[in-house]
GULUMBA-169107 format. One line per field, with one value per residue (C-alpha): y, x, z; residue in one letter. Coordinates in steps of 0.05 Angstrom, whole numbers, plus 5000, padded with zeros to 4 digits. Layout:
REM residues N
y <- Y | ...
x <- X | ...
z <- Z | ...
nugu <- a | ...
//
This chain:
REM residues 88
y <- 4201 | 4230 | 4162 | 4150 | 4218 | 4203 | 4136 | 4171 | 4138 | 4203 | 4251 | 4312 | 4361 | 4322 | 4355 | 4298 | 4337 | 4371 | 4306 | 4268 | 4319 | 4315 | 4239 | 4238 | 4289 | 4251 | 4184 | 4214 | 4242 | 4176 | 4141 | 4190 | 4186 | 4110 | 4105 | 4150 | 4116 | 4046 | 3995 | 4028 | 3987 | 4025 | 3980 | 3992 | 4067 | 4074 | 4033 | 4082 | 4140 | 4112 | 4093 | 4166 | 4199 | 4154 | 4169 | 4242 | 4229 | 4163 | 4155 | 4113 | 4055 | 4051 | 4061 | 3998 | 3957 | 3985 | 3944 | 3984 | 3927 | 3930 | 3856 | 3867 | 3864 | 3800 | 3768 | 3788 | 3758 | 3692 | 3691 | 3705 | 3648 | 3600 | 3620 | 3612 | 3543 | 3486 | 3442 | 3368
x <- 6571 | 6626 | 6640 | 6565 | 6560 | 6619 | 6588 | 6522 | 6484 | 6458 | 6409 | 6440 | 6419 | 6453 | 6514 | 6551 | 6580 | 6513 | 6474 | 6523 | 6516 | 6441 | 6442 | 6488 | 6444 | 6381 | 6411 | 6434 | 6365 | 6331 | 6379 | 6366 | 6291 | 6292 | 6332 | 6283 | 6218 | 6200 | 6183 | 6223 | 6276 | 6334 | 6339 | 6266 | 6271 | 6335 | 6301 | 6243 | 6292 | 6327 | 6261 | 6240 | 6306 | 6335 | 6282 | 6303 | 6377 | 6388 | 6384 | 6323 | 6364 | 6402 | 6341 | 6310 | 6369 | 6376 | 6353 | 6331 | 6298 | 6309 | 6329 | 6385 | 6442 | 6416 | 6407 | 6478 | 6507 | 6471 | 6495 | 6567 | 6564 | 6538 | 6594 | 6646 | 6621 | 6666 | 6641 | 6639
z <- 5217 | 5173 | 5141 | 5131 | 5097 | 5052 | 5032 | 5014 | 5071 | 5099 | 5069 | 5036 | 5090 | 5147 | 5179 | 5213 | 5273 | 5289 | 5281 | 5325 | 5381 | 5376 | 5379 | 5440 | 5476 | 5458 | 5479 | 5545 | 5558 | 5542 | 5589 | 5646 | 5637 | 5632 | 5697 | 5734 | 5711 | 5734 | 5681 | 5625 | 5589 | 5559 | 5497 | 5479 | 5492 | 5450 | 5395 | 5397 | 5392 | 5331 | 5298 | 5305 | 5284 | 5230 | 5177 | 5181 | 5170 | 5134 | 5059 | 5040 | 5012 | 5078 | 5122 | 5094 | 5117 | 5188 | 5247 | 5307 | 5346 | 5421 | 5415 | 5364 | 5414 | 5445 | 5376 | 5355 | 5419 | 5406 | 5334 | 5356 | 5407 | 5354 | 5306 | 5361 | 5384 | 5365 | 5308 | 5325
nugu <- m | t | e | a | k | e | r | g | e | l | l | p | h | v | v | p | a | e | t | a | r | l | l | v | g | a | w | t | g | v | r | l | v | t | e | s | l | p | g | r | g | l | p | r | e | v | s | n | l | y | a | l | i | l | p | g | i | a | a | p | g | i | l | a | t | l | e | v | s | p | f | r | a | e | r | l | l | v | e | a | r | v | r | a | a | p | v | n
//
């Protein structure tokens, strides 16, 4: 958060330490709720959390480039495997 603030990626009102604590608490709450309710997937719920919170903290130019898809991690793993595969 501090680095993002220094790079101008956060809105002027954002206090990095306070925002980080809020995000950790929100993420923890989402995880606990997701574990206790059947049919809830953590990636989708965290994606929903970020989609709700990021517009209030990220600078507009950065917000347009952020990917909060619940399938992001899976996509990145596939891309990493493709890059690591030997070329014939």
